[in-house]
C-alpha positions as CSV (number, residue, x, y, z in Angstrom):
1,X,-20.9,-50.8,10.6
2,X,-18.3,-48.1,9.9
3,X,-21.2,-45.6,9.2
4,X,-22.7,-46.3,12.6
5,X,-19.6,-45.5,14.6
6,X,-19.7,-41.7,14.1
7,X,-23.4,-41.5,14.9
8,X,-22.9,-43.5,18.1
9,X,-19.9,-41.4,19.1
10,X,-21.9,-38.1,18.5
11,X,-24.8,-39.4,20.5
12,X,-22.6,-40.4,23.4
13,X,-20.9,-36.9,23.4
14,X,-24.3,-35.2,23.3
15,X,-25.6,-37.3,26.2
16,X,-22.5,-36.5,28.3
17,X,-22.8,-32.8,27.5
18,X,-26.5,-32.8,28.5
19,X,-25.7,-34.6,31.7
20,X,-22.9,-32.2,32.7
21,X,-24.9,-29.1,31.8
22,X,-27.9,-30.3,33.8
23,X,-25.7,-30.9,36.8
24,X,-24.0,-27.5,36.5
25,X,-27.3,-25.5,36.4
26,X,-29.2,-27.9,38.7
27,X,-32.1,-27.9,36.3
28,X,-33.9,-30.9,37.9
29,X,-34.4,-29.1,41.2
30,X,-36.1,-26.1,39.6
31,X,-39.2,-28.2,38.9
32,X,-39.7,-29.8,42.3
33,X,-43.3,-29.8,43.4
34,X,-42.8,-30.1,47.1
35,X,-42.5,-26.7,48.8
36,X,-39.5,-26.2,51.0
37,X,-41.4,-24.1,53.6
38,X,-44.6,-25.2,55.3
39,X,-47.3,-22.6,54.9
40,X,-50.7,-23.2,56.7
41,X,-52.1,-24.5,53.4
42,X,-49.3,-27.0,52.8
43,X,-49.3,-28.1,56.4
44,X,-52.9,-29.1,56.0
45,X,-52.0,-31.1,52.9
46,X,-49.5,-33.0,55.0
47,X,-52.0,-33.6,57.8
48,X,-50.4,-31.1,60.2
49,X,-52.8,-28.9,62.2
50,X,-51.5,-25.3,61.7
51,X,-53.4,-24.0,64.7
52,X,-51.4,-26.1,67.2
53,X,-47.8,-25.1,68.2
54,X,-45.1,-27.7,67.5
55,X,-44.1,-27.8,71.2
56,X,-47.4,-29.3,72.4
57,X,-47.9,-33.1,72.5
């Protein structure tokens, strides 16, 4: 059991460091698939008709 404690402590420290680094550099948001701006092609994917203005109902 005493041999397992340093391994567990090291694993915990590594996980905390990975978590803090990923939050610092915002790594997860780099790989988002949804575009932030609607182009005519992405609007069609969402079911929005790009030929109509947004003001008309």
